[in-house]
N, C-alpha and C positions, 0 to 999 in steps of 0.2 A: 130377496124373497124370504130368506130365513128371518130377518128382522120383522117382516110383516107377519109371518106365522107366529112369532113370539108375541107380537102385539095383539094378534087376533084372539088370544086367550085359550082356555082349555076346551071350549066347545067350538071348534073351527068349522065354519061353513063358508060358502062363497060370499055372503054379505059381510061376514066378519073380516075376511081377507081383503075385500074391496075397501072397507072402512079403514083397516090397518094400513093398506098401501097409500090411501089418501092422506094418512097422518105423517107420511115420510116426506116432510117439507124440508128441503135443503139438508138432507141427512148425509153426514160425512162418514164415508166408509174408509177412513184413514188416508185422506188426500184426494179421494174421488167422491164428488158430491152427486147425489141423486135427488130429484125433486118431483114428487108426485102430488096430485091434488084432484079434486072433483072434475076439473076441466083440463087436467094435464096428465095424460096417460103414458107418455113416452119415457119419462123419468130422467133421461140423460141425452145429450146431443151426440155422444160417441159410443160406439160399440166395438169391443175388442174380442177377436176370436182367440181362444186359448184352448189348446189341446193337451190333455194329460194322458200319458201312457199308462198301461196297466200297472207298471211298477211305481206309479205316483210321480214320475218325473215329467217336466214340461217338454213337449215336442217342439223343436225349433224348426 
């Protein structure tokens, strides 16, 4: 989402975010790839739940 917001530009609106998300074609997030497009809205096949405690540490 952060990359999409960067790509959306300084005047962010819903259309700019959608266009930016659709530009994330095979986007590598450091070993994990997401792939969005006009007809592809799920981005990835896997979803991982991560919980972060108030102190910033991962909850196991």
